[in-house]
C-alpha positions as CSV (number, residue, x, y, z in Angstrom):
1,X,-22.7,28.5,70.2
2,X,-25.3,27.0,67.2
3,X,-23.1,25.0,64.8
4,X,-24.1,27.5,61.9
5,X,-22.4,30.2,63.3
6,X,-18.8,31.6,62.8
7,X,-17.1,33.6,65.2
8,X,-13.6,35.9,65.0
9,X,-11.8,35.7,68.3
10,X,-9.2,38.4,69.2
11,X,-6.0,37.4,69.6
12,X,-5.2,36.6,73.3
13,X,-8.7,37.0,74.4
14,X,-11.7,35.5,75.4
15,X,-13.9,37.8,73.7
16,X,-15.7,36.7,70.2
17,X,-16.9,39.3,67.6
18,X,-19.9,37.7,65.5
19,X,-18.6,37.3,61.9
20,X,-21.0,35.5,60.3
21,X,-24.4,34.4,61.7
22,X,-27.0,32.0,60.6
23,X,-29.2,31.5,57.5
24,X,-30.8,34.9,58.1
25,X,-27.2,36.5,57.3
26,X,-27.4,39.1,60.3
27,X,-24.0,40.4,58.9
28,X,-21.8,41.9,61.5
29,X,-18.4,41.6,59.9
30,X,-15.7,44.4,60.1
31,X,-16.6,45.9,56.6
32,X,-19.7,46.3,57.9
33,X,-19.1,48.4,60.9
34,X,-20.4,51.8,61.4
35,X,-18.9,54.8,59.5
36,X,-18.5,57.0,62.7
37,X,-17.8,60.3,60.8
38,X,-21.4,59.8,59.3
39,X,-23.0,58.2,62.2
40,X,-26.6,59.1,62.4
41,X,-29.5,57.3,63.8
42,X,-31.6,57.1,60.6
43,X,-29.5,55.1,58.9
44,X,-27.9,53.0,61.7
45,X,-30.0,49.8,60.5
46,X,-27.9,49.9,57.1
47,X,-24.6,50.1,59.1
48,X,-24.3,46.8,61.2
49,X,-26.1,47.7,63.9
50,X,-28.8,45.0,65.4
51,X,-31.7,44.9,68.0
52,X,-30.6,42.8,70.9
53,X,-33.8,40.9,71.5
54,X,-33.6,39.9,67.7
55,X,-29.9,38.9,67.8
56,X,-31.0,36.6,71.0
57,X,-33.7,35.2,69.2
58,X,-32.1,34.3,66.1
59,X,-28.6,33.1,67.4
60,X,-29.6,31.4,70.7
61,X,-26.2,32.3,72.2
62,X,-24.9,29.9,74.9
63,X,-22.3,32.6,76.1
64,X,-22.7,35.9,77.9
65,X,-23.1,38.6,74.9
66,X,-22.1,42.3,75.7
67,X,-24.2,44.8,73.7
68,X,-22.8,47.9,72.8
69,X,-24.4,51.1,71.7
70,X,-22.6,53.5,69.7
71,X,-25.4,56.2,69.8
72,X,-25.4,56.4,73.2
73,X,-21.5,56.9,73.5
74,X,-22.0,59.7,70.9
75,X,-24.8,61.1,73.0
76,X,-22.7,60.9,76.3
77,X,-19.7,62.2,74.9
78,X,-21.8,65.4,73.3
79,X,-23.4,65.8,76.5
80,X,-20.1,66.6,78.4
81,X,-18.4,68.6,75.3
82,X,-21.4,70.6,75.3
83,X,-21.9,71.2,79.0
84,X,-18.9,70.8,81.0
85,X,-17.6,74.4,79.9
86,X,-16.3,77.3,82.4
87,X,-16.8,81.0,81.4
88,X,-13.6,81.8,83.2
89,X,-11.1,79.0,82.4
90,X,-10.8,76.2,79.6
91,X,-11.7,72.7,80.4
92,X,-10.7,69.3,79.4
93,X,-12.3,66.1,79.7
94,X,-10.1,63.0,80.4
95,X,-11.9,59.5,79.9
96,X,-10.9,56.9,82.6
97,X,-9.7,54.2,80.7
98,X,-10.3,51.6,83.7
99,X,-14.2,51.9,83.5
100,X,-14.4,50.3,80.3
101,X,-10.8,49.6,78.0
102,X,-12.9,47.6,75.3
103,X,-10.9,48.8,72.1
104,X,-14.3,49.4,70.2
105,X,-15.7,51.4,72.8
106,X,-12.3,53.3,73.2
107,X,-12.3,53.9,69.6
108,X,-15.9,55.1,69.6
109,X,-14.8,57.4,72.3
110,X,-12.1,58.7,70.1
111,X,-14.0,59.5,66.8
112,X,-16.8,61.1,69.2
113,X,-14.6,63.7,70.3
114,X,-12.4,62.4,73.4
115,X,-8.6,63.3,72.9
116,X,-7.8,63.0,76.6
117,X,-7.3,59.7,78.5
118,X,-6.7,59.4,82.1
119,X,-4.4,56.2,82.3
120,X,-3.4,54.2,85.7
121,X,-1.0,51.7,84.2
122,X,1.3,50.6,81.8
123,X,-0.9,48.1,80.3
124,X,-3.7,51.4,79.8
125,X,-0.7,53.4,78.5
126,X,0.1,51.1,75.8
127,X,-3.4,50.1,75.0
128,X,-4.2,53.8,74.4
129,X,-0.6,54.4,72.3
130,X,-1.3,51.5,70.3
131,X,-5.0,52.6,69.3
132,X,-4.1,56.2,68.6
133,X,-0.6,57.4,68.9
134,X,0.3,60.8,69.3
135,X,-3.4,61.9,68.4
136,X,-4.2,62.1,72.2
137,X,-2.6,63.1,75.3
138,X,-2.6,60.5,78.2
139,X,-2.1,61.4,82.1
140,X,-0.9,59.1,84.8
141,X,-3.3,59.9,87.3
142,X,-2.2,56.9,89.6
143,X,-0.6,58.3,92.8
144,X,1.7,55.5,93.4
145,X,3.5,54.1,90.8
146,X,6.4,51.7,90.3
147,X,9.5,53.2,89.1
148,X,9.6,51.2,85.9
149,X,6.1,52.7,84.7
150,X,7.2,56.3,85.6
151,X,10.4,55.8,83.5
152,X,8.5,54.2,80.6
153,X,5.4,56.5,80.7
154,X,7.7,59.7,80.6
155,X,10.7,58.8,78.3
156,X,9.0,56.1,75.8
157,X,5.2,57.7,75.8
158,X,6.1,61.3,76.3
159,X,3.8,61.1,79.6
160,X,4.6,64.7,81.2
161,X,1.5,64.8,83.9
162,X,1.8,62.5,86.8
163,X,-0.2,62.6,90.3
164,X,1.0,61.9,93.7
165,X,-0.3,62.2,97.4
166,X,3.2,61.9,99.3
167,X,6.5,63.2,99.5
168,X,8.0,60.0,98.6
169,X,6.0,59.6,95.1
170,X,7.3,63.4,94.5
171,X,11.0,62.3,95.0
172,X,10.2,59.2,93.2
173,X,9.0,61.1,90.1
174,X,11.7,63.6,90.0
175,X,14.5,61.2,90.2
176,X,13.2,58.8,87.5
177,X,12.5,61.5,85.0
178,X,16.0,63.4,86.0
179,X,14.6,66.3,87.7
180,X,12.7,66.9,84.4
181,X,11.5,70.5,83.8
182,X,8.3,69.7,81.6
183,X,6.6,67.9,84.4
184,X,2.8,68.6,85.1
185,X,2.6,67.3,89.1
186,X,-1.1,66.9,90.6
187,X,-1.3,66.5,94.2
188,X,-4.2,64.1,95.1
189,X,-6.2,65.3,98.1
190,X,-8.3,63.3,100.5
191,X,-11.9,64.5,101.0
192,X,-14.8,62.8,102.2
193,X,-17.1,60.6,100.0
194,X,-20.1,61.0,101.9
195,X,-22.8,60.8,99.4
196,X,-21.3,57.9,96.9
197,X,-22.1,54.1,96.1
198,X,-18.4,53.5,96.6
199,X,-15.9,55.3,98.9
200,X,-12.6,55.9,97.5
201,X,-11.2,58.2,100.1
202,X,-9.1,55.7,102.3
203,X,-6.6,54.2,100.2
204,X,-5.2,57.5,98.3
205,X,-5.0,61.3,98.9
206,X,-3.2,63.5,101.5
207,X,-5.1,65.0,103.9
208,X,-5.7,68.8,103.2
209,X,-4.5,69.6,106.6
210,X,-0.6,68.3,105.8
211,X,-1.0,69.2,102.0
212,X,0.4,72.7,102.3
213,X,4.5,71.9,102.3
214,X,3.7,69.3,99.7
215,X,2.1,71.6,97.2
216,X,4.9,74.3,98.0
217,X,7.8,71.7,97.0
218,X,5.8,70.3,94.5
219,X,5.5,74.2,92.6
220,X,9.0,74.2,92.7
221,X,9.5,71.2,90.6
222,X,6.6,71.3,88.4
223,X,6.0,73.1,84.8
224,X,2.3,72.8,85.8
225,X,1.2,72.3,89.4
226,X,-2.3,70.7,89.9
227,X,-4.5,69.9,92.4
228,X,-7.0,66.7,91.9
229,X,-9.6,64.7,93.9
230,X,-12.0,62.0,93.9
231,X,-15.6,62.6,95.3
232,X,-16.3,58.7,95.2
233,X,-17.8,56.6,92.5
234,X,-21.5,56.9,91.4
235,X,-21.8,60.4,93.6
236,X,-25.4,61.1,94.3
237,X,-25.3,64.6,95.4
238,X,-24.0,67.6,93.2
239,X,-23.0,69.8,96.3
240,X,-20.1,67.2,97.0
241,X,-18.0,68.5,94.3
242,X,-18.8,72.2,95.7
243,X,-17.7,71.0,99.2
244,X,-14.3,69.5,97.7
245,X,-13.3,72.5,95.8
246,X,-13.8,74.5,98.7
247,X,-11.4,72.3,100.5
248,X,-9.1,72.8,97.6
249,X,-9.6,76.6,98.0
250,X,-8.4,76.5,101.4
251,X,-5.4,74.2,100.6
252,X,-4.3,76.4,98.0
253,X,-4.9,79.7,99.8
254,X,-2.9,78.2,102.8
255,X,0.0,77.2,100.7
256,X,0.1,80.5,99.0
257,X,0.8,78.9,95.6
258,X,-0.7,79.4,92.2
259,X,-2.7,76.4,90.7
260,X,-2.5,75.6,86.9
261,X,-4.6,72.6,86.9
262,X,-8.0,71.7,89.0
263,X,-8.8,68.4,88.0
264,X,-12.5,67.7,89.5
265,X,-11.9,63.9,89.1
266,X,-14.7,61.5,88.5
267,X,-17.6,60.2,90.4
268,X,-20.2,61.4,87.9
269,X,-23.3,58.9,88.1
270,X,-25.3,57.0,86.0
271,X,-29.0,55.7,86.9
272,X,-30.1,52.6,88.5
273,X,-33.1,51.3,89.9
274,X,-32.2,52.3,93.6
275,X,-30.1,55.1,92.6
276,X,-31.6,57.9,90.7
277,X,-29.3,60.9,91.0
278,X,-30.0,64.6,89.8
279,X,-29.2,65.6,86.1
280,X,-25.9,66.0,85.2
281,X,-26.2,69.8,84.6
282,X,-26.5,70.6,88.2
283,X,-23.3,68.5,88.8
284,X,-21.5,71.3,86.4
285,X,-23.4,73.8,87.7
286,X,-21.9,73.2,91.2
287,X,-18.7,72.9,89.8
288,X,-18.3,76.0,87.9
289,X,-20.2,78.1,90.5
290,X,-17.5,77.1,92.9
291,X,-14.5,77.5,90.9
292,X,-15.5,81.0,89.9
293,X,-14.5,81.5,93.4
294,X,-11.0,80.5,92.8
295,X,-8.0,82.7,92.2
296,X,-6.0,80.4,89.6
297,X,-2.8,81.1,87.6
298,X,-3.6,82.9,84.3
299,X,-4.1,80.3,81.6
300,X,-5.5,77.6,84.3
301,X,-7.4,74.5,82.9
302,X,-10.2,72.4,84.6
303,X,-10.3,69.0,84.6
304,X,-12.7,66.1,85.1
305,X,-12.3,62.4,84.5
306,X,-15.6,60.9,83.9
307,X,-15.8,57.1,83.5
308,X,-19.2,55.7,84.5
309,X,-20.9,58.6,83.3
310,X,-19.6,58.3,79.7
311,X,-20.1,54.5,79.3
312,X,-22.7,52.9,81.5
313,X,-25.6,53.3,79.5
314,X,-23.7,52.2,76.2
315,X,-23.4,48.6,77.4
316,X,-25.8,45.7,78.6
317,X,-25.0,42.3,79.1
318,X,-27.3,39.2,78.0
319,X,-27.2,36.1,80.3
320,X,-28.9,32.8,79.8
321,X,-30.8,31.3,82.6
322,X,-29.2,27.8,83.1
323,X,-31.5,27.1,86.2
324,X,-33.8,28.2,88.6
325,X,-34.8,27.1,92.5
326,X,-37.6,29.2,93.9
327,X,-36.6,32.9,93.3
328,X,-33.1,32.3,92.9
329,X,-32.0,31.9,88.9
330,X,-28.8,30.3,88.0
331,X,-27.5,32.3,85.1
332,X,-24.2,32.0,82.8
333,X,-22.3,35.3,84.3
334,X,-21.8,36.1,87.6
335,X,-19.7,38.3,90.2
336,X,-16.4,36.7,88.9
337,X,-17.2,37.8,85.5
338,X,-19.3,41.1,84.3
339,X,-21.7,41.2,87.4
340,X,-19.1,42.0,89.9
341,X,-20.9,45.1,91.0
342,X,-24.1,43.3,91.4
343,X,-22.5,41.3,94.0
344,X,-20.3,43.9,96.1
345,X,-21.7,46.5,96.3
346,X,-24.5,45.4,95.6
347,X,-25.8,47.2,92.5
348,X,-29.2,46.5,91.3
349,X,-30.0,46.8,87.5
350,X,-32.5,47.2,85.5
351,X,-33.2,43.9,83.6
352,X,-35.5,42.8,80.6
353,X,-36.6,39.0,80.1
354,X,-36.1,37.3,76.9
355,X,-38.0,34.2,76.0
356,X,-36.5,32.7,72.6
357,X,-38.7,29.6,72.5
358,X,-41.0,30.0,69.4
359,X,-44.5,30.0,70.3
360,X,-44.3,30.9,74.0
361,X,-44.3,34.1,75.7
362,X,-43.3,35.2,79.3
363,X,-46.0,35.9,82.0
364,X,-46.8,39.8,82.5
365,X,-46.7,39.3,86.2
366,X,-43.0,40.2,87.8
367,X,-41.8,39.1,90.8
368,X,-38.1,39.7,92.8
369,X,-35.3,37.4,91.8
370,X,-32.0,36.7,93.1
371,X,-29.2,35.3,90.8
372,X,-26.4,32.8,91.2
373,X,-23.4,32.9,89.0
374,X,-21.9,29.9,87.0
375,X,-18.8,29.4,89.1
376,X,-18.8,26.7,92.1
377,X,-17.9,29.7,94.5
378,X,-21.1,30.4,97.0
379,X,-19.8,34.0,96.9
380,X,-21.0,34.2,93.2
381,X,-24.5,35.3,94.4
382,X,-26.2,38.6,93.3
383,X,-29.1,39.2,95.7
384,X,-31.3,41.9,93.9
385,X,-34.3,42.1,93.7
386,X,-34.6,42.0,89.9
387,X,-37.9,42.0,88.7
388,X,-38.5,39.5,86.2
389,X,-41.6,37.4,85.0
390,X,-42.8,35.1,87.4
391,X,-42.6,32.2,84.7
392,X,-38.8,32.6,83.7
393,X,-36.8,29.6,83.7
394,X,-34.0,27.6,82.1
395,X,-33.3,28.7,78.5
396,X,-34.9,32.2,78.9
397,X,-32.5,35.2,78.9
398,X,-32.3,38.0,80.5
399,X,-30.8,41.6,79.2
400,X,-28.7,43.6,82.3
401,X,-28.6,47.4,81.6
402,X,-26.0,50.1,82.7
403,X,-23.0,47.5,82.4
404,X,-21.1,49.7,80.0
405,X,-18.6,50.7,83.0
406,X,-16.8,48.3,85.1
407,X,-18.2,45.2,84.0
408,X,-15.8,44.1,81.0
409,X,-12.9,45.5,83.1
410,X,-13.1,43.6,86.0
411,X,-13.9,40.2,84.5
412,X,-11.8,37.3,85.5
413,X,-11.1,34.0,84.4
414,X,-12.4,32.1,87.5
415,X,-13.4,28.5,87.0
416,X,-13.2,28.9,83.2
417,X,-16.2,31.0,82.8
418,X,-14.4,33.7,80.5
419,X,-15.8,33.6,77.3
420,X,-18.4,36.2,76.0
421,X,-19.6,37.6,72.7
422,X,-19.9,41.4,71.7
423,X,-22.3,42.9,69.5
424,X,-23.2,46.7,68.4
425,X,-27.0,47.2,68.7
426,X,-29.2,50.3,67.5
427,X,-31.2,49.7,70.7
428,X,-32.2,52.9,73.2
429,X,-30.9,52.0,76.8
430,X,-33.7,51.0,79.5
431,X,-32.6,53.8,81.5
432,X,-30.7,57.2,80.7
433,X,-29.2,59.9,82.6
434,X,-29.3,62.1,79.6
435,X,-33.2,61.8,79.6
436,X,-33.3,62.8,83.0
437,X,-31.5,66.0,82.0
438,X,-34.0,66.2,78.6
439,X,-36.9,65.5,81.1
440,X,-35.6,68.4,83.4
441,X,-35.4,71.0,80.7
442,X,-38.8,70.2,79.3
443,X,-40.2,70.2,83.1
444,X,-38.2,73.7,83.3
445,X,-39.8,75.1,80.2
446,X,-43.3,74.0,81.4
447,X,-43.2,75.8,84.3
448,X,-42.1,79.2,82.6
449,X,-44.7,79.1,80.2
C-alpha cells in the first residue's frame, strides 16, 4: 500500500478497512459511516461513500479491493419485501448467510429489513447472535448437523427450526433436544436441478418417493412441520419452482399430513454476461400461482432463502494486473481468493478496466482475455473470456462485477495471498437484475398504450 495510507485491521482478520487515506483526505472512518435509517441516494456523497475509479486512482492499492454498494442492498431487500408476498399465506425472507457473511453487509441487510437468517453452522449462528442478539430469528437449515451443534443451537441460542432429510437426523434432533415440544422440523426434498448453474440435488434431500413415512413421523414430533427444497444455485427458469412445488404437493398429499411451512429455498439468480435470467417477478409469480393449489394448515407460512439475488450486485472486486502474456493477465486475486466461481464452475463476469497512470488512457478496442491468479498453482486459472482493452497491462486495474455473493465467503489463505481491502461506494452495478424487472415493467406499459 502507499506509505501515506493508514488502515484499520479487523481483529483476527486479513481484511483492512480504510481509516485514513492520502493527502486528498478521502475519509472513510467509522464516524463517517452512513446513517442507515436516513440513507438516500441524494446525500450519499456526504456520508462516506466514494466512487470506485476515483478511489483506485487516488490510492493505487496493492491488494484486492472489495467495493460494497449499500444502496443496492437496500434496493434488493426492498424488492423482495415488496414482491415476495402471497395472497393466501404470510411470507418470510430468510437471508442465506453463507452467500456473504461479512459483518458490514449483514448490518446493512438488517437495517434495511432482513430479520430472519438461514444459518448452516455454529460459526454462522454465533456471528448472527453477536451482531443482532434476540432482534432476529435464526433457522438451522443444514440437513446434516453435528450433535454438539444441535445442542448449542437449541439450548444456548434458542433456535427451534431445523431441517433434515433422514430418520437418523430426526432421531438425532429429538435425542439432543430431549424430545422438545416446540420444534419446527423441515423435511428437505431432493428435486431435479435441471436449469441451474450449480446442481445441488445430489448431496442433500430425501427422494420424494421415499418421504411419506418420514413426513408422518416428523409430524408427530414437531410443533411446526415444514417441507423445503433447493432448485439449484443460479436457477435460470422460474418454472423450476412450480415443478418443485408440485412435487411437494404430491408428497404432502401422499403422506396425508398438514404442512405449517413451505420453504421454497434459494436459487434466485443474479445476471451475468452469459446468464441473463427472466426478471425476478416471474419467479415469484410461478411460486405463488403454484402455492395457491396447495391445501396447507391454517396459519401456514411461506419461506424463501435468497442469497445471491440479495447480495451479488452489491459487491465488486478490484484487482491489479501484475503481468501479461499474450491474452492472459496475471492478477492479484484468483480462484483461491475471491474468484472461485470464475475458475469452477466457470462463471464469466462483467469487467471494467481502470488505468491509474496519469496522462494515459486505455484503448477503446476490447479483446478477450483469461486470468491467472497470484498463487503458484496452475489450477488458479480463469478462462473467461473477459473482454478488456487490448492494451491493458501491468499496473492497470480491473473491476469485476457481481461478486457480492460467494466471493468473500469462499476465500482461502492459500499461498499467503489472503489480504484485501474493503470500501463502500456509490457506483451503480455494471449490470442489475432489478433493472431487468424495471425494463420489463416499462415494456409492459408501452405495450398497453
